[in-house]
N, C-alpha and C positions, 0 to 999 in steps of 0.2 A: 404625261398624256392627260387630256382634258375631255370633258363630256362633249364639248364642241371645240374645234381647233381655234376658234376666234375668241373664246371666253377664257380669261386668265383664271387659274385656281387661286392665286394670291400674287400680289405685287410687292416690291420692295422699293421704297422711295429713297433716291439719292439726290442730295443737293449739290449739284456740280458747281465748281468755282475754280479759279486759277490754281488754288492749292489742292484741288481734287478734280483733275481733268478726266477726259475719256480714258486715258491710259491707266489712271488709278482705278477707275471703275472696272476696267478690263481685268486688272490684277485681282479684283475682288470677286470676279465671276465664279470661280470654283467654290469659294466659301458660300456665296449666296445660293448657288445651285444645291449645295449640300444642305442648306437650311430648309429648302423645300418649296420656295416660291417658284412661280412659273414665268414671271416677267420682272424686268427691272423698270422702275418708274422714274424717269429722268426729269429734273427741272428743265426749264427752257434751254434749247440748244442753239438758237440763232444768235447772230452777232449782237452783242450788248455793249453797254458802256464799259470801257476798260476798267478792270478791277472789280466789277460787280460780283457780289458773293451769291447771287441767285439767278440773274439773267432775265428778270421780268422787264428790265429797261432796254428793250430791243431798239437797235439803231439801224439795222439792215436785215430785211427779211430774205434777201437773196443769198445769204452766206451762213454757213454753220460757223459757230464762234471759234475764231482762231486761237484764243487763249485756252480753249478746252482741247485743241488738237485738230480743229477743222473737220471738213467732211470726211477725210480719210481716217481720222481718228475715230469718228463716229461709226464709220463702216467697219473698221477693225473691231470695235467694241461689239457691234452687232454680230459679226462673224464668230467671235469668241463666245458670245452669249448663246448663239444658236448651236454651236458645237456642244454646249453643255445643256441643251434643251430649254433655253430661256429666250423669251422675246423682249422687245423694247416698247414701252409706252412713253410718249413724250408729252410735255406740257406745251400748250398752244396759247399765245397771247395776241388775240386779234383786236382787243379793245383799244390799245394805245401804243405809242412809241415814246421813247425818251426825247425830251427837249434838252439835249446834253450841252455840256461845255467841254470842248469847243463845239459850236453848233454844226460845223461842217461834218461831224460824225453822222448826222442824220441827213443824208443827201436830199430826200424829198422835201424836208422842212427847209433846208438851205435854199433850195430852188424857190420855195414859196416866199421866203424872206427877201430874196433877191428880186423876184418878178411879180410879187403880189397876187391879186385875185386872178390874173390872166395866166399864171403859171399852170402848166399842165398837171402839176401836182397839187394845185389848190383843192381839187376834189378829194384829196386824201384826208384832209383834216376838217374837223367840225368847227369852222371859224364863222363867226357872225360878222360879215364884212360890212353890214350896215352900222355897226357900232364902231367907236373909235375912229370915225372919219375914214373908214376903209382901210385901216391899218391893224396890224396884229399887236396887241399889247404884250410886251415881254417884261414881266415883273422880276428883273434880275438884279436891280441896283440895291446896294446895301443901305441907301438912304435916298432922300429926295434928289432929283436930278441936279438941282442947284448946288447941292453939297458934294455930289459925285463928279461934277463936270470935269474937274482937273484930272480925273483918273481915266478918262476916255482918251483914246489915241488912234490915229490912222497909221496902219502899218501893213505893207505888202498888199495894198488894195483892199484892206478889210478894216472894219471898226473893231477895236479891242477894248475889253474891260476885264482885267484880271485874266481868268482862264477862258472867259467868253470871247468868241471870235464870230463876228457877224458879217454877212456879205453886204456889199454896197449896190444900190440900184444902179444899173448901167447909166453912165453919163453924169453921175454925181460925185465922182472921185475927187475932183478939184475944187469943190465948194468949201467955203469956210465951215467950221464945225457946226455952228448953229443952223445954217442953211442946209448943211448935209444931213443933220438929224431930221429936220422937218421934211426932207425930200424922200426919206426911206419908206418902204412898205410896212415898216414896223415902228413901234414907239417903245423906247426903253423907259421903264418906270420903276419906281420904288417897289420892293417886293410886297409891301403892305397893300398896294393897290389891287393886288390879285383878288382880295376878298370881295371887292365891290365893283371893280372895273374890268375884270378879265373878259375877253370876248372869244375865247376858244374853250371848247369843252375839254375837261381834264379828267383824270382818274380821281374820283372823290374830290379831295381838296389839295391834291398834289399838283402844283403848277408845272413841275418838271416832267410830268407825264401828259403828253398831248394826245387827245382821243383821235382814233383813226376811223374813217367812215367805211368799214368793211361792207356796209349795205350796198355800196357802189360796186357793180360787177368788175369794173376795171381795177379798182383798188383791191378787191378780193383776189383777183387773179395774180396781181403783182405781189401781194403779201403772202400768198399761199403756194406759189409755184414750187419753191424749194421743198417745203413740207410735203407736198403731193408727190414730188419726185422721190423723196425718201420713202414714201408709202409704196410707190410704184416699184422701187428697187427691192422692197422687202426689208429695208432697214428698220422701218417703223411699223409696229404691229397694232398700235392702238393710240388713242388720244385722250388726254385729260384737258378739259377746257375750263379755263379760269373765269369766274365772275361773268356768266352770261348776261346778268342783269345790267351790265354796262352798255349793251348793244341796243341799237335803235329798234331792231326786230329780231329778238333771239331765235324764234322759230324759223323765220325766213333764212337767217344765217345758217342755222343747223341743217336745213334742207339743202341749201346750196353746197355746203361742205360735204354732205352725204353724197350728193350726186357727183361731186368732184372726186371723192375718194373711190366711189364705185367705178368711175371712168378710169381712174389711175390704176386700179387693181386689175380690171379686165380679165378676171379669172372665171367669169361665168357663174360664180356662186352667188345665189341670192342671199340677202342679209338685211338686217334692220338697224345696224349701228350698235346693236347690243352684243355683237360677237356670237350671235346664235343663228341657227338655221331658220329658214322660213317657217311660217306657222304650219303646224301639223307635224313638225319634227322636233318638238320639245322646246321650242325657243320662245316665240313671242307670247306675251301674256296680255290679258285684257287690260284696258285702262282702269286705273283705280277709281272706285266709287266715292272714296272719301279722302276721305283724306289721306355816321360819320363825324369829326373833332372840331373843336372850337378854334380853329384858327390855324390850324396848321402846321404843325410839323406833323402831318398826318402819318399814320402807320403805313409802312410799305409792306410789300409782299412778305417779308420776313419779320415784320414787327418793328423794324428800325424806324425811328422818327427823324425827320429832317429838321435841322435847326434853321431858324429863319436867317441867321447870318453866320458866317464862319468867323475865324479869329480876325480876319482883316476887315470885317464889317460888310463884306459883300454878301450877296445871296449865295449860299453854298449850293454847289451842284450836287444832285443826289448821288449817293453811292449805289443806290439800287432802286428798284421800281416797285410799283404796286401790282395788283393782280389784274390781269386782263381777263378775257373770257371769251369763250365760244365753244363750239363743239361740233363734232361730226356725228353721224348717227344713222339712224335707220330709216326705213321706208314705210312707216306706218301710213303715211299719206303721200301721194304723188303730187308734189308741188308744181305749180305752173312753170314752164320752161324759163319764163322771164323772172322767176323769183317773186312774182307778184307785181310785175310792172304794169304800166298803163299805156305803153306805146308811144309816149311823147316824153320830152325832156323838159318839163316845166321848171321854172325857177322857184326854189323854195324860199322860205321866210328869211334866210340869211344870205340870199344871193347865190347859193350853190345851185348848180344844175343837177337835176335828178335824171338818171338814165331810165330807159324803158324797163330795165331789170331791177330798179331800186327796190330793195326789200321794205323800205319804209312806206312804199305806196301800197296800193290795195293788194290783198292776197285773196285768191279764189279758193274757196273750200271745195274739195272734191266731192263727187256724188256718192263715193263709197263710204262716207262718214268717217274718213280718216284711216282707212286700212287698205289703201291701194297697193297695187303690185309694185315690186321694186323696179327702178329704172333699168335701162339696158346697161350692161357693163359688168363689172365684178361685184364681189360682195363688199358690204360695209366693214368697218373695223370697229372693234369694241371701243366705245367712247363714253366717258362720263363728264358731267358738267358740275362745276363748283357752284351749284345753286343752294343758297341758304334758305331753308324752308322754316316757316313758323311751325309751332308744335303740331297743329292739325292741318297744315297747308299741304295739298298734294302737288307733286310735280306735274306740270301740264302733260296730259296723256298723249297729246299729239306730237310731242317732241321726239324726233328720231334718234334717241340715245339709249344707252343701257341703264341710265339712272344718274344719281348724284355721286359726288365724291365721297359722301358718307357722314356728313356732320349730323344728319337726322338720326343715324344709327348711334353715333357717339352719345347723344343725349339720352337715348332710351337705355343704353348700357349704363352710363354713369348714374342715371336717376334711380336705377334699381337698387343701388347701394346707399341711397339717402334715406335716413330714418325720418319720416315726416313729423312724428311727434317731437323727436329731438331737434329737428330744424326749427320748429315753432318756438321751442324753449331757447335755442341758440339765438334766434332772431330777437327775442325779447331781451336777452342779455346784451346783445349788440346795441339795441336801441337805448338801453339804460346806461351802458358804458360810454358809447360814442355820442349819444344824444344828437343825432343829425336831424335837421328839419325834414319834414315829410318829403319835400320835393328836392332835397339835396342829399338823399341817401337813406331817409327814414322809411319811405314807402316806395316799393318798386314802380308801380304805375305812375305815381306822381313824379318820381325821379325821371322816368322816361319822357313824360310830357314836357317837363321843364327843359330837359336836355334838347329835345327836338326843337322847341321854340328858340333856344339859344343858337343852335346850329343853322336853322333855316333863316334866321334873322341876320346872323353874322357871317359864318363861314361859307354859306351858300347864297349870300346876297347877290353875287353876280349871276348865278344860275337862275334865281328867282326873277331878277331884273330882265333877263333874256325872255323868260316865259311871259312876263308882263308885257314886254314890247310886242311879242308875237300875238298874245291875246288881244291887245289893243288894236292891232291891224285886222284881226279877224272880226272884231266888233265894228270897226270903222267901215269895213267892206260890206256889212249886212245891215240894212236899215232896221231890221227887227232887233238887232243887238246893240244899237248905238246908245250912247249916254251912260255907259258903264265907265266910270272914271278910272284912270290908272291906279289910284290908291286903293279903290275897291277891288279891282282885279288882283292886285298884289296881295291884299289882305286875304281874299278868297283862296288864292293859290296857296299861301302859307297855311291857312287854317285847314284846308283839305289835306295837304301833305302831312302835317303833323298828326293827323288822326288815322293814317293808314297803318294797320297793324302788321303788314307784311312788307317785304322789300319793294315790290312794285306790282302794278297791274300789268296784264298782257292784253293790250288792245291795239287795233290798227284801224285806220280810216277805212270805212266801207265794209268791214267784216265784224262779226260779233266778237266779244272778248274771248280769250282762250278758254276761260271757264266762267260759269255763271257766278262763281264766287267773286270774280273781279268786279262785275257790275254791282253786286250786292255790297262789297266793301266800299266802292266809291260812292254809292248812294248813301250808305251809312255815314261815311266821313263827311259828305256834303251836308247831311242833315245836322250833324253836330257843328259844322262850320258856320251855319246860319246864326249861331249864338253870338258870333263876333260882331254882328250888325244890330244896331238899335232901331233902324228904320226898315220895316218889312220890305219896302220896294227895293231898297239898296241890297238887301239880302238875296235878291234874285240873281245877283251876279254869281252866287255860288253854283247855281244850276248851269250857268254858262261854262264855268270851269269844269264842273263834273262832266258835262256832255262833250266838251273839247277833249278832256282826258280819255273819254271812251271812244273818241273818233266819230261823234254823231252830229257835228255841226256843219260838215261839208267835206269836200274832197280836194281842196286847193292846197298849194304848197305850204301855206301857213298852218292849215289844219293838220297836215301830216307832221309838220315840224313840232307843233305843240304837243300832239299826242305822244310822239316819241320822246321828246325832251322832258315832259312831265314824268314819264315812267323812269327815265334815267336819273332825274333829280330825286325822285322818291327813293331809289336804291341808295344813292349817296347819302341822303338824309338818314335813312335807317342805319346804315353802317356807322356813320360818324356819331350819331346821337345815342345809339344803343351800345354797340360794341366798343366804341372808342370814348365814351363818356359815362353813360349810366352804369356800365359794368364796373367802373372804377369808383363810383360814388356809393352804390348800394352794395355793401360788402359783408353781410353777416356770414356768408359762406363763399369764399373766393372760388372754389371749384365749380360753382354753379354759373359763374360768369364766363362762359366759353362761347366760341363762335356759333351764332345761331341759337343760343340757349335762352332759357326763361328763368332767371334767378328768382322771380316771384313764385314759381311753381316748378321746382326742379325734380321733385320726387316722382318716381314711376313705379307703379305696382307690378307684380309679376303678371297679372292679367293683362295690363296695358302693354307690357313688353311682348308677351306671346301674341297679342293681337297685331302689334306692329310687325313682328317677324312674319306672321302669316300673310299679312297684306304685302309685305316686301316680296315674299316668295311668289305670291300670285301675280303681282303687277310688275315688279321690277327685279326678277330673280338674279340678274347679273349686275345690279347696282353696286356701287362701292360702299365699303364700310371703313371707318377710321377710328382710332383712339387718340393718336398724336399726329400732328402735321407741322409744317414749317410756320403755320399761322396760329396754332393753338397757344393760348396765353400761358398755359402750364401743361407739361407732359402728363400722360395718363397716370403714371406712378406718383407724380407730385399731387395730382388731383385726388388720387386714392387716399393719400395721407390727410388732406384737408377734409375730405368727405367723412372720414372717421370721426370728426368732431361732432357730427350729428348724433353719435351714439354716446357722447360724454360731454354734453353742453355745460353742465354745472361745473365740472372740473376745469374746462377751458375758461369759463368766466372767472373763476377764482385765480387760475394761473396767469392770465393776461393782466389781471389787476395787480397781482403780486409783482410780476416782472416789470410793470410800468412804474410801480412805486420805487423800485430799486434803480431804474433808469428811465426818468421821466421823458415823455415825448412832447413835441411841440403842440400836439393836440391828440385827443383820445382816438379819433378816427384813424389817424396815422398809426398809432400804437396797435390797434386791432388788426389792421391790414398788414402791417410790417411783420408782426409776430406770426400771423398765418402764413405769410410768404416764406418766412424762415422755416416754419414747421414743414411746409411743402418740400423744401430742400432737405430737411433733416439736420441742418447745421447752419452756422452763420458765416458763410463764405462771403467776405466783403466784396470781392471782385465781381461776384454775381448778384448779391443781394442789393448793394447800393444802387447800381444802375437800374435794376428792376423796380425798386421802390420809387426812385426818382421819376422813372417813366410813369408809374402809376399816379403819383400826385400831379404830374403835369397833365395827364389825360383827364383826371377828375376835374381839374380846373377850379378847385375850391379856393386855393390860396396861391397857386402859381400855374402857369400854362406854358406851352411850347413857345408862344410868341410874346407873352407878357410875363417874362421871368421875374419871380420874386427871389432875388439872389440871397437875401438874408434868410428867408424861410428855407430855401433849399440847403443852405449851410447848416441850419438847425436840424433838418432832416438827416443829413449826412452825419452830423455829430451824434444824434440819437442812435442811429444805426450802429455807428462805431462803438458807442458805449453800451449799447443794449444787445440786440441779437448777435452782432459780430463779436462781442466780447464775452458772451455767455460761456461758462465753463462746462466741462464734461458732466458735472452733476446735474446741470439744468437739462442738457440734452438726454441724459439717461432717464431723468424723471419724465420728460416728454415721451421718450421712446417707450417707457413702461406702459403708458396709457394708449399710445397711438399705433405702435408697430404691429401689434397683433391684428386689430381690425384692418389696418392698412394693407397687410399681407393678404388677407382674405379678399379685400376689395381689388387689389392689383391683379392677383391671379384669377379671380372671378371675371373681371372685366376682360382680361386678355383671352380667356377661353371662350367667352361669349362672342367676342369680336371675331375670333378665328373659326367659329363653327356655326354661327347664325346664318340665315340666308343673306347672300351677297358675296362680293369679292373683297376680301380684306386687303388693306394696304398697310404694310408694316413700315413705319417711318424709321429711317436709319438709326440703328443703335437701340431701338426699343424692344428688340428681342431679349435684351438684357434689362436689368433694373436701371431705370433712367429717370431721375428726378431733375427736371429742367424747366427753365423759364424762357419765354419767347425771345427775350432780349436780355443778355447777349448770347444765350446758349445756342440760338438758331444760326449763329454765324460760324460755328465751329466746322472745320472740314470733317467729312465722314471718316469713320475708322472701322469699316466692316471687317470682321474676323480678327480684330485685335485681341491678344491674349488677355484674359481677365481671371484674376484669382477671386473666387466667389464661394460663398456659403449662404445658407438660409435662403431668403427670398431671391438674392442675387444669383443663386445657383438654380433655384426652382423655376424661375421664369423662362430662362432659355431652354430648359428641359421641356417645359410645356409648349413653348412656341415651336420648337423643332418637331415635336410629336404631332401637333395639330396641323402644321403646314405639310409635313410629309404625308399625313393621312389624306388631306385634301388632294394632294397631287396623285396619290395612289388610287384614291376612290372618288374621282370627280363626280361620278353619278350620284353620290350621296349628298352633294353640296350644291351643285350647279342647277341650271334650268332643268326642269323636269323632275327634280328631287322632291322628297317629302319632308314635312316638318310637323311634329306633333308634341304638344306639351305633355310632360309626365308630372303627376301630382303625388307629392309625398303624403303620408298618413301618420298622424300622431300629434302629440302636444306641441311640438316645435316645427311643424310642417311648413309654416310660413317662412322659415329661414332657408328653405331649399327651393331653388329654381332649377328645373331640369327639362330637357326636351330630347327627342330622338330625331335624327336625320336618316332618311332612307332613300334608296333608289326607286326607280319606277316600280309601281305595284307593291311597295313596301319591302322590297328585297334588301338584304344586308342591313347595314345600319351602324350608326355611332350615337352614343348617348353622352350628352353634356350635363354635368351636375356641378352646381356652384352653391356656395354658402353666402347668404346675404345677412347683413346686420349681425356679424359674428360676435360682437361684444354683448349685444342683447341676448344672443343665444347662450353665451357663457353665463350670463347673469340668471338665465332661466334654468340653469342646471345642465346645459348641453343637449345633445340629441336624444338621450334617454331611449325611449321605446319607439321613436320615430323611424319609419321605414319608407323606402321608395320601391313601389312595385315596378319591376322591369318587364319589358316585353319578353315573350318566350325565348328560351335559349340560354346558353352560358356566355357570360360577358367577362372581358378582361380589361382592366384599367391600364392604358398605355403609359401612364405616368408612374405607377407603383408596381405593376405586375399583378396586383390583387385580382381575384376572380369573384364573381357574384352571379346569382341567378335567383329567379323568383322575386320575393319581396326582400330587398337588401336592407340590412340595418345600417342606417347612415352613420351611427357611431363607429362602426367597423369600416365601412367603405371610405369614410373621410377622416380616418384616425391619423393619417400621416400628412395629408394635404387637405386644404379646405375645398378642393375641386377634384373632379374625376372626369376622365375621357375614356369611355368604355366602347369596345368594339366586340361584335359577336365572334366567338371562337368557333 
């Protein structure tokens, strides 16, 4: 039972794949129900590239994936889940589709390649038809065309190249090969041309994922019909929307999806996409008052990198996809019926026709200030978006969703266990040992700036070129804006982009930015961008770019195109330069380099954590929380081990120096990161460690990259790993365990309990109810093993005990944790009070309640002599710890309360 039927008490993420289809998930339902979750959280379920291990590379929106069991398999899973009291949340990928091999797997794309811009499916894809002479560049060749010429062949009325199969333009079948190639609506090109010549929008820098224009109502209907039918049938109970920042107009999309979901449910129940009842019934909260890679083998949804070429020298088809994004949600605001359209279908800057309902066009703000009544139809469904927020960045208050997927919560939880003083010392030791230049890993801010410049100049050159072409047309059409040279526009675009400290602004032509912060950030970035120009008059071009990005220069198709594409490019730049580059260069503490994190300032004080939790409860009480996902670079338990180093920095400095002397590394930066990676696992498993470290050095791009491989260096890396971490004997790992295992245990259990009891809806990633030290690649490729028998002791036995207790409590007492519940910090008293973080969760009016108590910086606590006389004043009543059975009341002595475990979960008896 839940506080509201639409709000999960907790979800359990399953990565579906052919080795773990719907039937396997169905067999796991009894175990997952006994664990205490309320919903299964499924990776994408629509038809994907055959063999895909995650399903984000969708090829057909009209069908449920056959390799998983098809629609009947999904319905059977839903029936079994419902019989055990569970619902289904599914992942939605509206941002892109696969550009697969063979290409006919994607029927809409096949039609575009065959019939060009006149294809009825041309509106599906974000193609700049003005570039490449009206053709689509397909960067699939393993080398220049002249060298691959002999590998092309005509067969069965198609053009073939290894696994690739391309359609032929009608009437060209009998032409000689040179003439035939020139006559097509596409141009086959060397894969390296994608960096500068590509003329379709893609997911980040992954050319095998072509962006979909879900802002077009016809495309929206076609790509969401099956999903909405599953919602109508009651098979799907909620939505997880991946990467909303990839969309032209995230809010417009979310509103359209919300209306469609309500129409599909038709149950007459109002809702706001948060899974809560209308305002006044404990649901909606007020809006908050406050708060990509160098070339290419970018990271896909599961962290896998695509190689530029496979063994045969051709461009390898992706095994998987990146993340798309979108979301359904609620009715904080009644959007115009046309989704913000303008009543005409003007041609945009790339020759596409915009419909009257195009969300990229103007949106009309409602007179109610954003809190209009729900549209007619049924209630919304609980929906969260994978929005990556900067540390103090708020989620746009007008988005009709329950909140984010929870990376913002992850960093507040993790940060609580970072010793800021120890981190400062660890960073100094790292700089002395690895000696990185400031902008190549020595200083966080400088490293981010350099990485951003590299990415915007190289990996995103095609995207910047498109923005420059559009800006040039805007200036040419307005006499007041003429005489801004293309080079100046290109420079201004780059300089503004690299200075944005968030993923993207939210602005639309004809309406104010979603938040005042968007305008402030763009003004600040523009002010800094002027420094790139020596002539003051030339620097005025920066204001043109700024105002175009804010949608203030006009209301034509090019204005709308620039405003949307600038924001989309900003998101790609942030992801590739920060998460896929800088995180791998700046490595004093690997656990701080997590999705959406801030390695320059990872520590969080108890006061900051409590403030975040209170805001979360007030503003987004049904938002998601996570600790591990398919995208986290290291699992929560692996990060807990690395974070422990902030409590023993001097020991780590001595240890890594000694280990490196016995097994020299190609460079000290590699030695530092490799040994931390091995420490995260707790052993030197070559099958896992070698690919993870190789991935890291390619991402960092310091001596090798995904596209410019330094084979000799990579061989040295592998040799070092084999002779060093992978060959370390039991005595080495015993010595490391003696220093790290204790604080890692406190960190892991503390983080798990905070995750499961703080405000929000926790998502438990498959297998993380147990001790799970894992790396994004290759560990995220493993099939799930829910309910597998495990022999465990110590932390391995304590964590599942804690997880079950907390999940079952949430399910039994949803009123203590969901919308309408209470949250209050509890403050310990005594000499070591700073090592205790505690809070109480209660129902409406303070009824009932559960108390969470965790230990932070446990090694420092031990060095200070333990808890001693430190006590925790408890609310009135007698309390029992669900983990140990111990009881307490009044002012509880922490030395007694936490004598068996470093955490406690108390309920009033």
